[in-house]
NUDRENVO-793536 format. One line per field, with one value per residue (C-alpha): residue number from 1; residue in one letter; x, y, z. Coordinates in steps of 0.001 Angstrom, whole numbers, always signed. Layout:
NUDRENVO-793536
n	[NUM|...]
res	[a|...]
px	[X|...]
py	[Y|...]
pz	[Z|...]
***
This chain:
NUDRENVO-793536
n	[1|2|3|4|5|6|7|8|9|10|11|12|13|14|15|16|17|18|19|20|21|22|23|24|25|26|27|28|29|30|31|32|33|34|35|36|37|38|39|40|41|42|43|44|45|46|47|48|49|50|51|52|53|54|55|56|57|58|59|60|61|62|63|64|65|66|67|68|69|70|71|72|73|74|75|76|77|78|79|80|81|82|83|84|85|86|87|88|89|90|91|92|93|94|95|96|97|98|99|100|101|102|103|104|105|106|107|108|109|110|111|112|113|114|115|116|117|118|119|120|121|122|123|124|125|126|127|128|129|130|131|132|133|134|135|136|137|138|139|140|141|142|143|144|145|146|147|148|149|150|151|152|153|154|155|156|157|158|159|160|161|162|163|164|165|166|167|168|169|170|171|172|173|174|175|176|177|178|179|180|181|182|183|184|185|186|187|188|189|190|191|192|193|194|195|196|197|198|199|200|201|202|203|204|205|206|207|208|209|210|211|212|213|214|215|216|217|218|219|220|221|222|223|224|225|226|227|228|229|230|231|232|233|234|235|236|237|238|239|240|241|242|243|244|245|246|247|248|249|250|251|252|253|254|255|256|257|258|259|260|261|262|263|264|265|266|267|268|269|270|271|272|273|274|275|276|277|278|279|280|281|282|283|284|285|286|287|288|289|290|291|292|293|294|295|296|297|298|299|300|301|302|303|304|305|306|307|308|309|310|311|312|313|314|315|316|317|318|319|320|321|322|323|324|325|326|327|328|329|330|331|332|333|334|335|336|337|338|339|340|341|342|343|344|345|346|347|348|349|350|351|352|353|354|355|356|357|358|359|360|361|362|363|364|365|366|367|368|369|370|371|372|373|374|375|376|377|378|379|380|381|382|383|384|385|386|387|388|389|390|391|392|393|394|395|396|397|398|399|400|401|402|403|404|405|406|407|408|409|410|411|412|413|414|415|416|417|418|419|420|421|422|423|424|425|426|427|428|429|430|431|432|433|434|435|436|437|438|439|440|441|442|443|444|445|446|447|448|449|450|451|452|453|454|455|456|457|458|459|460|461|462|463|464|465|466|467|468|469|470|471|472|473|474|475|476|477|478|479|480|481|482|483|484|485|486|487|488|489|490|491|492|493|494|495|496|497|498|499|500|501|502|503|504|505|506|507|508|509|510|511|512|513|514|515|516|517|518|519|520|521|522|523|524|525|526|527|528|529|530|531|532|533|534|535|536|537|538|539|540|541|542|543|544|545|546|547|548|549|550|551|552|553|554|555|556|557|558|559|560|561|562|563|564|565|566|567|568|569|570|571|572|573|574|575|576|577|578|579|580|581|582|583|584|585|586|587|588|589|590|591|592|593|594|595|596|597|598|599|600|601|602|603|604|605|606|607|608|609|610|611|612|613|614|615|616|617|618|619|620|621|622|623|624|625|626|627|628|629|630|631|632|633|634|635|636|637|638|639|640|641|642|643|644|645|646|647|648|649|650|651|652|653|654|655|656|657|658|659|660|661|662|663|664|665|666|667|668|669|670|671|672|673|674|675|676|677|678|679|680|681|682|683|684|685|686|687|688|689|690]
res	[m|g|r|g|r|s|r|a|p|r|t|n|w|q|d|i|k|k|e|n|a|q|w|e|d|y|y|l|t|q|g|l|p|t|s|d|k|d|e|f|e|k|y|k|e|s|c|r|a|e|l|p|v|t|f|r|i|t|g|t|s|k|d|v|v|d|i|r|e|s|m|e|t|k|y|i|q|k|l|a|n|q|t|w|d|d|k|p|i|d|p|p|k|p|l|p|f|y|p|n|k|l|a|w|q|v|n|v|g|k|q|i|i|r|r|n|e|k|f|s|e|f|q|r|f|l|v|v|e|t|n|a|g|n|i|s|r|q|e|l|v|s|m|i|p|p|l|l|l|d|v|q|p|h|h|a|v|l|d|t|c|a|s|p|g|s|k|t|t|q|l|i|e|a|l|h|q|v|p|n|p|t|g|l|v|i|a|n|d|s|d|y|k|r|s|h|m|l|t|h|q|i|k|r|l|n|s|p|n|v|m|v|t|n|h|d|a|q|m|y|p|r|i|s|i|g|n|g|y|l|k|f|d|r|i|l|c|d|v|p|c|t|g|d|g|t|m|r|k|n|i|n|v|w|k|d|w|k|v|s|n|g|h|g|l|h|n|l|q|l|n|i|a|t|r|s|v|h|l|l|k|q|q|g|r|l|v|y|s|t|c|s|l|n|p|i|e|n|e|a|v|v|a|q|l|l|r|q|f|p|n|l|k|l|v|d|v|s|a|e|l|p|d|l|k|r|s|p|g|i|s|k|w|k|v|q|r|n|d|t|k|e|w|r|d|l|d|n|q|d|n|l|p|r|s|w|f|r|p|s|d|d|e|v|a|k|y|n|l|e|r|c|i|r|v|y|p|n|q|q|n|s|g|g|f|f|i|a|v|l|e|l|d|g|e|p|i|e|v|k|d|i|l|a|a|e|n|f|k|e|k|r|k|a|a|e|e|s|e|p|k|r|a|k|i|q|t|d|s|n|e|t|t|t|i|e|t|d|t|k|e|t|k|p|e|g|k|p|e|k|a|p|k|l|p|r|d|i|p|a|n|e|d|p|f|s|f|l|d|p|q|h|p|e|l|i|s|c|i|d|f|y|g|l|d|e|k|f|p|k|d|t|l|i|v|r|n|a|t|g|e|p|t|r|t|i|y|y|v|a|p|s|l|s|p|i|l|k|n|k|e|q|k|l|k|v|i|h|a|g|i|k|v|f|n|a|q|r|n|d|g|e|c|k|w|r|v|q|i|e|g|i|s|m|l|a|p|f|a|h|k|r|i|i|k|t|s|n|i|e|c|i|k|a|f|c|l|e|t|f|i|r|f|e|n|i|a|e|l|d|s|s|l|r|d|q|l|v|a|v|p|e|g|c|c|i|w|e|i|n|d|t|i|y|p|l|w|r|g|k|a|s|a|n|l|m|a|p|k|e|n|t|e|e|l|l|l|r|l|f|s|i|d|k|k|k|l|l|k|e|k|a|e|l|e|a|a|e|e|n|k|k|s|e|d|d|n|e|n|e|e|p|k|p|e|a|p|s|d|l|p|e|e|i|e|v|k|a|s|a]
px	[-32110|-28528|-29104|-26975|-24199|-23906|-23216|-19570|-17646|-18355|-15827|-15314|-16867|-14469|-11569|-13068|-11806|-14388|-12301|-12550|-10388|-12159|-15578|-14290|-12621|-15689|-18219|-15900|-15445|-19214|-19757|-22167|-23132|-20263|-16983|-15424|-12950|-13498|-17253|-16954|-14887|-17770|-20136|-17895|-18054|-21849|-21495|-19246|-21646|-23841|-27389|-30139|-33029|-36224|-39536|-43132|-46365|-48707|-51366|-54065|-53547|-56601|-54252|-52493|-53789|-52738|-49243|-48743|-49933|-47464|-44669|-45899|-46766|-44547|-41351|-40500|-40530|-38620|-35837|-35622|-32391|-30537|-26854|-24463|-20687|-21406|-23404|-27136|-29485|-32492|-35727|-37713|-39276|-41743|-40342|-41705|-42424|-44357|-48136|-49954|-46855|-46646|-42879|-40303|-36567|-34208|-30793|-28738|-27534|-29388|-26487|-26819|-30562|-30032|-27293|-27746|-29873|-31335|-33092|-34138|-37822|-37997|-36182|-38676|-41547|-40068|-39569|-43038|-44916|-42864|-43647|-47335|-47288|-47962|-44507|-42090|-38385|-37483|-34836|-36029|-35265|-36847|-40212|-40222|-40977|-44275|-45525|-44824|-46485|-49821|-51662|-55469|-57833|-59049|-55601|-53873|-50309|-47134|-43976|-41428|-38483|-40261|-38064|-37593|-41034|-40931|-42039|-44645|-46248|-46564|-48342|-50720|-51464|-52256|-54594|-56437|-57174|-60823|-62513|-62783|-60656|-61312|-57671|-54765|-51036|-48772|-45368|-42710|-39139|-36869|-35259|-37297|-36009|-36414|-39995|-40754|-39095|-41293|-44362|-43436|-43176|-46476|-48526|-48283|-50775|-53461|-54527|-56566|-55727|-52054|-50300|-46604|-45000|-41550|-40408|-37528|-38829|-37094|-39600|-42573|-45356|-48561|-51581|-54814|-57994|-61217|-60678|-57595|-54543|-54022|-52476|-51295|-52304|-49142|-45765|-42837|-39410|-37024|-34373|-31171|-28294|-24763|-26169|-23643|-26410|-26420|-22782|-23822|-25372|-23751|-20100|-18976|-19760|-16651|-14341|-16267|-17349|-15862|-16940|-17678|-20296|-22755|-21949|-22681|-26134|-27309|-28811|-30581|-32107|-33153|-34692|-36799|-37991|-38739|-40811|-42676|-43622|-45052|-47297|-48411|-51952|-52754|-52243|-50576|-47700|-44310|-41742|-38159|-35818|-32413|-30364|-27466|-26349|-24557|-26052|-25322|-27886|-30272|-30640|-29065|-31758|-34539|-33235|-33182|-36773|-37854|-35912|-37643|-41163|-42132|-45438|-43688|-43214|-41299|-43683|-42858|-43372|-41613|-44868|-45353|-43792|-42840|-40856|-38554|-35076|-33940|-31791|-32791|-31705|-28813|-28554|-24779|-22468|-19244|-18782|-15622|-13500|-12182|-8991|-11251|-10358|-13339|-14768|-15438|-16209|-19151|-18620|-15295|-16702|-18695|-19009|-20390|-24165|-25526|-27722|-24714|-24011|-25631|-28524|-28069|-28866|-32223|-33022|-32008|-34549|-37242|-36687|-36674|-34335|-34151|-37578|-35827|-35140|-31749|-31565|-28078|-27085|-26138|-29494|-31627|-29382|-30354|-29047|-28843|-31592|-32734|-36387|-38015|-41788|-43045|-46506|-47727|-49407|-51439|-52545|-51117|-48200|-49080|-47747|-45650|-45882|-42503|-42095|-38641|-40254|-40941|-37652|-36357|-33182|-32146|-33181|-31013|-28076|-28435|-28775|-25584|-23545|-22653|-20636|-21640|-20208|-17268|-17095|-13977|-14298|-11869|-10875|-9541|-5967|-6435|-6033|-8584|-10471|-12866|-16211|-18954|-22165|-25463|-26446|-29318|-31861|-32939|-36186|-35985|-36812|-39567|-41141|-39766|-37809|-39356|-38732|-35780|-35571|-36015|-33236|-33945|-34597|-37521|-40833|-41893|-43230|-45348|-48837|-51360|-54286|-57724|-61067|-63346|-66746|-69282|-71509|-68780|-70052|-67154|-67897|-71613|-70652|-68768|-71627|-74158|-71917|-71060|-74373|-72764|-75313|-75828|-73435|-70470|-68081|-68012|-67074|-63593|-62373|-59348|-57260|-53678|-53778|-54615|-57774|-59688|-60484|-60250|-57897|-56112|-56616|-59189|-58093|-59991|-58839|-60275|-62500|-59828|-57394|-59953|-59921|-56118|-56025|-58933|-57155|-55299|-53555|-51822|-48033|-47669|-45598|-47618|-45973|-48668|-52232|-55075|-55495|-56307|-59967|-60528|-58147|-59007|-59004|-59240|-62278|-65522|-67737|-70199|-67620|-63916|-63059|-61900|-61619|-58093|-57050|-55790|-59179|-61547|-62050|-63192|-65523|-67084|-69497|-71193|-71445|-74609|-73868|-71227|-70678|-69330|-69322|-67715|-66127|-63991|-60422|-59070|-60287|-57795|-54979|-55988|-56217|-52893|-51147|-52751|-53947|-57165|-58746|-61425|-65004|-65147|-62072|-63579|-66687|-64525|-63337|-66608|-69670|-71323|-68423|-68649|-72422|-72093|-69420|-71332|-74424|-72791|-71508|-67816|-65823|-64488|-66265|-65944|-65054|-65837|-64246|-64032|-64255|-61628|-62266|-60435|-61052|-61783|-61862|-64662|-63504|-65311|-64573|-62271|-61598|-58456|-57506|-56481|-53799|-50056|-47594|-46716|-50254|-50551|-47160|-48186|-51524|-49923|-47224|-49467|-52541|-51008|-47270|-46501|-43453|-44449|-40986|-39459|-42224|-41612|-37874|-38353|-40764|-38259|-35471|-37699|-38630|-34964|-34016|-36736|-35594|-31999|-33101|-35137|-32119|-29943|-32529|-32738|-28954|-28897|-31558|-29844|-28132|-24317|-22783|-20415|-16750|-14739|-12148|-8691|-7093|-9210|-7642|-7752|-10433|-12762|-12169|-13260|-16433|-17303|-16929|-19076]
py	[-21412|-21857|-22428|-19603|-21678|-24554|-27882|-28323|-31539|-34170|-34191|-36729|-34937|-36617|-34834|-31359|-29401|-27312|-24182|-21046|-18097|-15669|-16594|-16244|-12864|-11541|-12370|-11372|-7991|-7647|-8666|-11408|-12873|-11501|-9627|-11356|-13973|-16375|-16204|-16566|-19716|-21208|-20131|-21788|-25051|-25002|-24487|-27554|-29814|-32238|-31011|-32810|-34510|-32440|-33154|-31928|-33869|-32834|-30741|-31533|-35293|-37256|-39275|-36328|-37179|-40833|-39912|-37320|-39814|-42363|-39872|-39068|-42563|-44888|-43414|-41099|-44119|-46335|-43760|-42819|-43739|-44414|-43566|-42844|-42828|-43332|-40118|-40000|-39117|-36929|-38545|-36762|-33505|-31081|-27761|-25199|-22489|-24717|-24929|-28034|-30195|-30842|-30329|-32530|-32687|-35554|-34379|-36826|-36675|-38365|-40760|-42133|-42662|-44354|-46733|-47429|-50444|-48614|-46231|-48738|-48825|-45046|-44637|-46961|-44922|-41722|-43266|-44841|-41758|-39479|-41630|-41521|-37699|-37636|-36341|-33878|-33969|-30318|-28262|-26302|-22811|-23609|-23930|-20299|-18250|-20043|-19586|-15844|-15531|-16140|-17835|-18005|-20309|-17509|-16204|-16246|-17322|-17296|-19205|-17667|-20049|-23112|-26167|-28593|-27816|-28289|-24687|-25007|-27937|-25731|-23097|-25745|-26988|-23436|-22981|-26180|-25202|-25522|-27898|-26625|-23457|-20732|-19681|-21016|-21662|-21183|-22791|-21644|-22630|-21361|-24762|-27222|-30375|-28867|-27898|-31588|-32503|-29847|-31436|-34830|-33289|-31418|-34195|-36102|-33601|-34164|-30530|-29368|-25745|-25941|-25114|-25514|-23145|-22860|-19227|-16983|-15356|-12084|-11677|-13716|-13023|-11300|-13614|-12525|-12921|-11647|-8038|-7562|-9293|-11494|-9846|-12075|-11797|-13606|-14059|-16107|-15073|-17726|-16627|-18315|-17476|-18414|-20754|-20164|-20841|-24455|-25284|-27810|-30021|-28656|-29223|-27797|-24317|-24555|-24890|-22778|-19723|-16343|-12756|-12101|-14870|-12652|-9693|-11802|-12879|-9527|-8270|-11560|-11519|-7893|-8489|-11402|-9420|-6351|-8354|-9888|-6459|-5652|-8708|-8020|-6981|-3957|-4917|-8061|-9684|-10657|-12752|-12439|-15153|-16726|-19458|-17012|-14704|-12223|-8694|-8024|-10743|-9805|-6351|-4701|-6211|-5275|-1714|-1277|-2543|+8|+2671|+1792|+1374|+4002|+2240|-1016|-1493|-3925|-5671|-6110|-9850|-10007|-11166|-13984|-17395|-16273|-19448|-18962|-17840|-15046|-11953|-8622|-7391|-4945|-1446|-1201|-3475|-3322|-3976|-6028|-7534|-11074|-9854|-8584|-4945|-2644|-375|+2705|+5612|+4911|+8167|+6873|+3476|+4258|+610|-603|-817|+1670|-1082|-2963|-277|+470|+2953|+6578|+7667|+9048|+5768|+3760|+5664|+5142|+1537|-280|-2989|-4371|-5880|-8423|-11816|-13487|-17065|-18312|-22012|-21796|-20408|-23567|-26219|-25459|-23980|-20236|-18197|-14668|-13603|-10250|-9761|-6869|-5514|-3192|-280|+1690|+1367|-1625|-875|-1076|-4204|-3474|-5721|-7435|-8947|-10149|-12954|-14625|-13732|-17219|-15917|-14407|-17574|-19720|-17381|-17480|-21264|-21723|-19690|-22219|-19718|-16184|-13270|-11474|-7735|-5709|-3084|-252|+67|+2975|+1931|+1834|-1921|-4008|-6802|-9313|-10188|-12494|-10903|-12413|-12798|-10348|-10473|-7149|-5975|-5977|-2750|-2648|-5774|-9019|-11276|-14422|-17272|-19373|-23116|-23955|-25637|-28974|-27579|-25403|-27269|-27126|-30691|-30357|-31651|-28787|-28532|-28827|-28613|-31597|-30942|-31419|-33315|-35604|-39219|-40571|-38149|-38937|-42608|-41855|-39757|-42524|-45345|-43717|-41887|-38446|-35774|-32351|-30681|-32611|-29992|-31376|-27978|-27997|-31367|-31339|-33645|-33230|-33130|-30625|-32392|-32334|-36036|-38202|-40990|-42017|-39678|-37077|-34425|-32049|-28465|-26096|-23257|-20754|-22145|-22673|-19095|-19185|-22451|-21528|-18430|-19780|-16429|-16804|-16641|-19186|-22348|-24725|-27963|-29325|-28596|-30643|-34054|-37329|-38313|-40987|-43308|-45534|-49272|-52079|-54143|-55462|-53798|-50933|-48173|-48258|-45383|-46210|-43681|-42621|-42603|-39000|-37724|-40058|-37741|-34980|-37259|-39364|-36707|-36507|-40290|-42265|-45574|-48263|-47260|-50161|-49733|-51788|-51234|-54370|-53094|-56603|-56168|-53329|-55594|-58355|-56062|-54392|-57758|-59496|-58626|-59876|-61627|-64085|-63482|-66705|-65549|-62094|-63754|-65372|-61906|-60007|-61538|-58116|-56827|-59863|-59452|-55782|-56544|-59294|-57050|-54536|-55043|-55378|-52166|-49713|-49139|-46457|-48228|-46391|-47858|-46000|-42480|-43321|-43810|-46078|-47229|-50948|-52883|-55443|-58120|-61175|-63335|-61228|-57720|-55599|-52427|-49799|-48070|-47629|-49494|-46259|-46159|-49858|-49905|-46875|-48418|-51692|-49987|-47421|-49578|-53030|-52435|-54602|-53633|-54904|-54413|-56467|-59050|-59483|-59733|-62458|-64280|-64135|-65433|-68280|-69236|-69134|-71325|-73846|-73888|-74513|-77322|-78884|-78739|-80380|-83129|-83755|-84041|-86522|-88715|-88680|-92010|-91721|-91919|-94865|-94047|-94620|-97445|-96005|-98305|-96973|-94677|-90995|-89998|-92838|-92043|-88473|-89592|-92062|-89455|-87105]
pz	[-43044|-44219|-47947|-49269|-50823|-53248|-51589|-50681|-51423|-48783|-45949|-43196|-40230|-37818|-39532|-39068|-36094|-34310|-34514|-36641|-35617|-37946|-36526|-32972|-33617|-35425|-32715|-29882|-31562|-31977|-28355|-29420|-27092|-24998|-25399|-22394|-23633|-20757|-21112|-24883|-24383|-22411|-25192|-27767|-25830|-26105|-29876|-30063|-28162|-30063|-30598|-28634|-30392|-30611|-32294|-32521|-32286|-35096|-33378|-35935|-35915|-34792|-32605|-30939|-27441|-27724|-28893|-26180|-23566|-24942|-24317|-20807|-19576|-21595|-23004|-20113|-17826|-20247|-20656|-16985|-15150|-18410|-18794|-21638|-21134|-17438|-17309|-16497|-19375|-18747|-19935|-22695|-21544|-23170|-24348|-21880|-24460|-26892|-26303|-25041|-24526|-28253|-28598|-26864|-26284|-25455|-24283|-26317|-29905|-32740|-33376|-29850|-30253|-33606|-32529|-28832|-27948|-24932|-27293|-29982|-28993|-28707|-32029|-33704|-32232|-33708|-37155|-37363|-36143|-38424|-41464|-40571|-40295|-36551|-35612|-37224|-36377|-36000|-34210|-31181|-32499|-35868|-34118|-32943|-36129|-37012|-33441|-33562|-36969|-35182|-38070|-37805|-39778|-42076|-43020|-46398|-45586|-47697|-46773|-49133|-48655|-47336|-47973|-46267|-44831|-41055|-40441|-43200|-41405|-38323|-40408|-41788|-38275|-37149|-40127|-39216|-35620|-36643|-39100|-42679|-42405|-44971|-45312|-47356|-47171|-50175|-49635|-52083|-52871|-55621|-56229|-58278|-56575|-53124|-53954|-54520|-51224|-49659|-51249|-49795|-46328|-46299|-47954|-44672|-43191|-45870|-46168|-49199|-48286|-49281|-52541|-53391|-55912|-57484|-57811|-56889|-53699|-54594|-57418|-56328|-58855|-57859|-57758|-59407|-57343|-58867|-59933|-57782|-56423|-53409|-50363|-47541|-43881|-42815|-44503|-43238|-44574|-43301|-45749|-46996|-44656|-43645|-41000|-38240|-35730|-36961|-36227|-33570|-36279|-39462|-38737|-42097|-40782|-38630|-41614|-44164|-42158|-43073|-42633|-46291|-46478|-44645|-46901|-49957|-48768|-47403|-50676|-51352|-47888|-48235|-51668|-50393|-47394|-49539|-51989|-49061|-47725|-51168|-50859|-47287|-46412|-44264|-40596|-41899|-40025|-41468|-39608|-40832|-39543|-40106|-38460|-38416|-35597|-37873|-37560|-41263|-42088|-39312|-37707|-40774|-43032|-40613|-40248|-44023|-44270|-41675|-43570|-46865|-45486|-42887|-42175|-41243|-37492|-35318|-32952|-29275|-28684|-25318|-23696|-26232|-25541|-22013|-21260|-24252|-23202|-25499|-25909|-27444|-30837|-31155|-32654|-32990|-34938|-36884|-40597|-40940|-43670|-43808|-42125|-39252|-39978|-39700|-42372|-40275|-42553|-44838|-46781|-48091|-49079|-52204|-53212|-49890|-49388|-46871|-45462|-44060|-41509|-38165|-38149|-37124|-33573|-34711|-36452|-33395|-31310|-33933|-35067|-31688|-32933|-29402|-30180|-32424|-30854|-30606|-29374|-28516|-28318|-24639|-23474|-23706|-25239|-28841|-32051|-32713|-34356|-35151|-35405|-36133|-36114|-38271|-39022|-41749|-40000|-42520|-46124|-47987|-50247|-53923|-55588|-58642|-61662|-61533|-64958|-64026|-62058|-65385|-67051|-67791|-69333|-66032|-64192|-66444|-66009|-62226|-62183|-64215|-61769|-59125|-57135|-56135|-58065|-56517|-56329|-55676|-52996|-52322|-48660|-46573|-47149|-50940|-50936|-52793|-51107|-52612|-51066|-52218|-53413|-54478|-58113|-58062|-60875|-62290|-63787|-67593|-69371|-71933|-73350|-71866|-74187|-75573|-73141|-74319|-74061|-70419|-68466|-66891|-63431|-64589|-64165|-67824|-67735|-64608|-65341|-65406|-62997|-64639|-62894|-63361|-64891|-62032|-64491|-65790|-66056|-63997|-61180|-61348|-61048|-57807|-56446|-57087|-55853|-52501|-52080|-51909|-51061|-52648|-50208|-51610|-53124|-56666|-58144|-56558|-57826|-60109|-62260|-63375|-67172|-69881|-71083|-67807|-68166|-65021|-65987|-62800|-59809|-58750|-56241|-53969|-53326|-50745|-52041|-50959|-53561|-56298|-57743|-57987|-59899|-62175|-63494|-66531|-67085|-63719|-64004|-61262|-61342|-59194|-58084|-55798|-54728|-53298|-51700|-53434|-53091|-55756|-57539|-60509|-59748|-62289|-61392|-62872|-60266|-60545|-59935|-60754|-58379|-54856|-52029|-51055|-47408|-47540|-48696|-46866|-43866|-46208|-48189|-45411|-44024|-47443|-48037|-47277|-49005|-48483|-44854|-42759|-38963|-36229|-32824|-32546|-32450|-33090|-36666|-37096|-35938|-38351|-41389|-40540|-40275|-43244|-46733|-48339|-45383|-46494|-45385|-43317|-41368|-40881|-39435|-36755|-35716|-36088|-37705|-38025|-40119|-42385|-42802|-43730|-46320|-48117|-48187|-50548|-54122|-54871|-54536|-51986|-48655|-45986|-42743|-39513|-36388|-33081|-34585|-37198|-40916|-43354|-46950|-47051|-50323|-50632|-53055|-54389|-51347|-49189|-47895|-47694|-45823|-48420|-46364|-46991|-44801|-42958|-41574|-40755|-39006|-36918|-35905|-34852|-32803|-31091|-30451|-29949|-29288|-32324|-34375|-37822|-39266|-36475|-36817|-40551|-39971|-37366|-39681|-42561|-40284|-39077|-42628|-43652|-40688|-41569|-45183|-44106|-41781|-44567|-46892|-44225|-43674|-47420|-47603|-44697|-46321|-49686|-50565|-50777|-54225|-54920|-54801|-57961|-57734|-57261|-59845|-62751|-65341|-64363|-66956|-65863|-62184|-62766|-64600|-61849|-59143|-61204]
***
C-alpha cells in the first residue's frame, strides 16, 4: 500500500537515478528473488522498466458486456500493428488470471498513452468510462487480494486501510454479484482527507450497502448490532508499507529506500492485522497484503499472527487463480541494519522485537509460510506484491473493548508527529544504531480523559445521519407523486442533519447498514453511507423532489406513476447533446415520447429506454435529461462514437473563427478616418488623429 511515510518534497523524476545500493545488497543477501548477481541484474532491469497500463471493467455495470465487446472488437484492432520508438506494441489483452475478461493490460506506459496521438481515441475511452464508473484504473497486482478474499453477497466485509479505493470497488462488485445483496462493506481509512477521496471513488458504483469510516485501523472500534457486536466474514488488511514493490511507478522509492524503513512499519502492520483478527468471525477469512517484498513486513508479520492466535491458519490458495504467476512465501530471512550487517543472536538484542526474526524450526513446520504468495515484477510485467490468506479455525476470539480507539489526545499527538519516532538499539559490537519505529498508540488505563479540542483533521463537523420518519409529509408527497407501492423501503431513508428534516437530499441505505446507523451510542466516525434517491428542486409543481440518477435503479421497481417508455435510441443522443428540448422538437424525434410527457404534470419522470433507466425532467414546454456530464459523455461515446468534449471544442473554435471574421468584415466596412494636416500645430494634430 506504501503509505507509511509523510509525503516527501517533490523531486524532478528525471533527476532520480534508478539505483539503490542498500536495496540491492539487502535483497541479494535475502536471496529475493535470487542470490545470483547476474540474475538479480536482470531482475533489477525489470524493476526499472516503466509499468504498463492496466484497468478493470466494473463487473456490476449494466454496460459491462458492451464495454468488453468494445475492447475486443474495436480497440484491439485499432491498436494492432502500432509502434513506439520503432518497436511493435502489443494490442490490449485480458489478464489471464482475472475472471470473465474484465481486466486488461496494455504494454506501454501511461505517459505514452496520454501523449501519443496513436492512442488518443483509446485514452479518451479510458477517461470517459472511468469517470462514469464503468472502468477502474488499477495496477495488476493490486487486483489479487480482493479476488482471494472470496467475498459473497451475504458477507459483512471490512477494508481496514481502504484509500484510494480500487480494491474496495472490487469488494463492492463481489458483494453485488446478485441483485439486492444482504451483506455490507465498510471501507475505513485513518486519514480524514483520504477517507473523502475514498468516498469519491466508491460513489461511482452507486451501492447502498457501503459505509466509509475514519478510524485508526490499529484500534478499530467494535460495532454494536442488536445485543452483540458485529463480526466480519471477510477482512482485507492492505496495510501501509515501504512500497518497494511499486518502484516501477513510484520512482522516489529508488532514492528513499533503506533497511530501517521496514523495521519502523512492522509494529504498525502487526497491530492492524492483530486488531483485524479480533474482529473476524469464526471461519472468517482475512487477507493480509503489502506492496512491499521485505520479509520483515510480510512473512514476519504473518508468523507473529500465527504465534499469537493458534486457531488462525494460513490457507493454501495455490489452486485459486491458476493463471497467476507467483512464488511461495519464505521461512528464513535475515534481520539487517542499514549498514547491511546482520543481527544474528536474538538473545543479545533485548531491544529488538522477537517478531522481526525468522520462526523456529518447529514453527516453520507448523506455520506453512510457503502458502503465502510473492509476486515479483519480472514474472508478468507488473509491480511487486505480497499476499497471505488466513482463516479463523475455531471459536471466534473475544473482542476486547479498546477505549483507546476514541482517545483523541493520542490521535492528536500522533497526527502532530510528522516523522516516525526513532529508537536506539544496542548491537553486538556495542555500537548504537538508530532505526525508525511507528508511533504506536496505547490503551489508556482507567477512565478515559475528556476529549480535548479536536484538531482540524478530525471529522467533528461531519453532518450526522438521521433516519427519516416514514410518515413524514415530504416523503408521503414523493410516494404519492411517483406511485410508490407498499414494498418501497421507506424505513431505511436517511438525511444528513441532526433534526431529521428533509431539506435538500434524501438517501437510501441497505437494511444491512440500518442497525449500525440507528445506534446513536455507536463510537463510529461515519464519513459516507447510502445513495441519493431524492433531491429538492425549486418548482411550482405538485412535488419538489426529483429522482437522482444514482438511486433511480433502486426506486424504479416500486414506482407506478410518471413512467415514460420509448425505444428510440436517437432520443438518447438528442438529450445528451442538448438541454431542455422543446416538446415540438421532441415530437420530430418520437411523437410517442412527446405525448407521454405532455400527459403528466410538471416534474421529474422515470424514463425507461432499452432496459436502461434515467430521470427526465418534464418542464412547462420542454424536457431535460437529469444526468451529469460524465454519464452523457459516456453514452455518446459508447453508443454513437461521439466525443462530446471534442465536439464542444470544435464548436467553440468555429464560433470564435466566425466572430473573428465578423470583426474583420466590420473593420473593412468601416469608413476611414480623415488624416490630420501635417502643417497643424502638434496639439491640434494629435486631437485630429484621435
